[in-house]
Each structure stands twice: as C-alpha cells, then as structure tokens.
C-alpha positions as CSV (number, residue, x, y, z in Angstrom):
1,L,154.6,99.4,53.6
2,E,155.3,99.0,57.4
3,P,156.4,101.4,60.0
4,E,160.2,101.3,60.7
5,N,159.8,102.7,64.6
6,M,158.6,100.5,67.3
7,D,156.1,103.3,68.5
8,A,154.5,103.2,64.8
9,M,153.8,99.8,64.9
10,L,152.4,99.8,68.4
11,Q,149.9,102.0,67.3
12,A,149.4,100.5,64.1
13,V,148.7,96.9,66.0
14,D,146.2,99.0,68.2
15,N,144.4,100.6,65.2
16,Y,144.3,96.9,63.4
17,I,142.5,95.6,66.4
18,D,140.2,98.5,66.9
19,M,139.2,98.1,63.4
20,E,139.0,94.2,63.8
21,N,141.7,93.5,61.2
22,I,143.0,90.4,63.2
23,T,145.3,89.2,60.6
24,E,146.9,92.5,60.0
25,A,147.2,93.0,63.7
26,S,148.8,89.7,64.2
27,A,151.2,89.9,61.3
28,M,152.5,93.5,62.6
29,A,153.1,92.0,65.9
30,E,155.0,89.4,64.5
31,T,157.2,91.5,62.8
32,M,158.0,93.4,65.9
33,V,159.1,90.4,67.4
34,I,161.4,89.7,64.3
35,K,162.8,92.9,64.5
36,W,163.2,93.7,68.3
37,P,163.1,90.2,69.9
38,N,164.5,91.4,73.2
39,R,162.1,94.1,73.6
40,E,159.3,94.0,76.1
41,E,156.5,95.9,73.5
42,S,157.1,93.3,70.8
43,W,156.0,90.4,73.2
44,L,153.0,92.4,74.5
45,A,151.7,93.3,71.1
46,R,151.8,89.9,70.4
47,L,149.7,89.0,73.6
48,K,147.6,92.2,73.1
49,V,146.7,90.0,69.7
50,C,145.9,86.8,71.6
51,Q,143.9,88.4,74.2
52,H,141.7,90.0,71.6
53,T,140.8,86.8,69.8
54,Y,140.6,84.7,73.2
55,D,143.8,82.7,72.2
56,R,144.8,81.1,75.6
57,A,147.3,78.6,73.5
58,G,148.5,81.9,72.2
59,I,149.1,83.5,75.5
60,Q,150.5,80.5,77.0
61,S,152.8,80.3,74.1
62,V,153.9,84.0,74.7
63,I,154.5,83.8,78.2
64,R,156.8,80.8,77.7
65,E,158.7,82.9,75.2
66,V,158.9,85.8,77.6
67,K,160.3,83.5,80.4
68,K,162.5,81.3,78.1
69,R,164.1,84.2,76.4
70,N,164.6,85.9,79.7
71,I,162.9,89.0,78.2
72,Y,163.5,92.2,80.6
73,L,160.2,93.4,81.7
74,T,159.0,96.4,83.2
75,P,156.7,96.6,86.1
76,Q,153.9,97.0,84.0
77,G,155.0,94.4,82.0
78,R,155.3,92.0,85.0
79,S,151.9,92.6,85.9
80,I,150.4,92.3,82.7
81,I,152.4,88.4,82.4
82,S,151.6,87.9,86.0
83,F,148.0,88.6,85.5
84,W,147.8,85.9,82.3
85,E,149.7,83.3,84.3
86,E,147.2,83.6,87.2
87,D,144.1,83.8,85.0
88,D,145.3,80.2,83.6
89,G,145.9,78.7,87.0
90,K,142.4,79.5,87.6
91,E,141.4,77.9,84.8
92,E,143.5,74.5,85.2
93,Q,141.7,74.3,88.4
94,E,138.0,74.6,87.3
95,H,138.9,71.7,85.4
96,V,140.1,69.7,87.9
C-alpha cells in the first residue's frame, strides 16, 4: 500500500533511503514520476535515489529528462540540478 499524497511519498522515499531499502526508495520515486510527471519534487526524489546509490548515469538521465520536459524548478531545484551538471563537467575534464 502506498501513500496517495506527494508529501507522504517524499517522506517514504527518505525513510526507505535511511533504512538502506533502495529498491523501495527507487520504486516510490518512480511512482511519483508517473503520478506527477511535471512536478519538480518527483524528479528530485529520483535524483536523490541516484545520488545515494552513486548512479552517475541515473543522475544524468534525470537531468536530461527535467530539461527535455521543461519542468519548472524552484531556486532550490535549479541549484541542485546545477550542482550535478557542474560536477559532471568536472568529472569529464578529469578524464581528458
């Protein structure tokens, strides 16, 4: 049984991550993206799961989708996305 409102689902993602239950955290974040595909919170929940599992490809996939779908981002959301974009650029430069 999963929560119906976004705040409860965000809390569930955090709780699953805290309990190291990444499978459930990932499934909950994916459910949020399906239920609320145009909401920043859904995509940031997915990004949080990728971050916790050191999934660089997943992080980049989330960033691409947010941009492709033109998701409205709050200043905090823009800051988070910008951080990961800058981090990826540094990583690419280190491999050159």
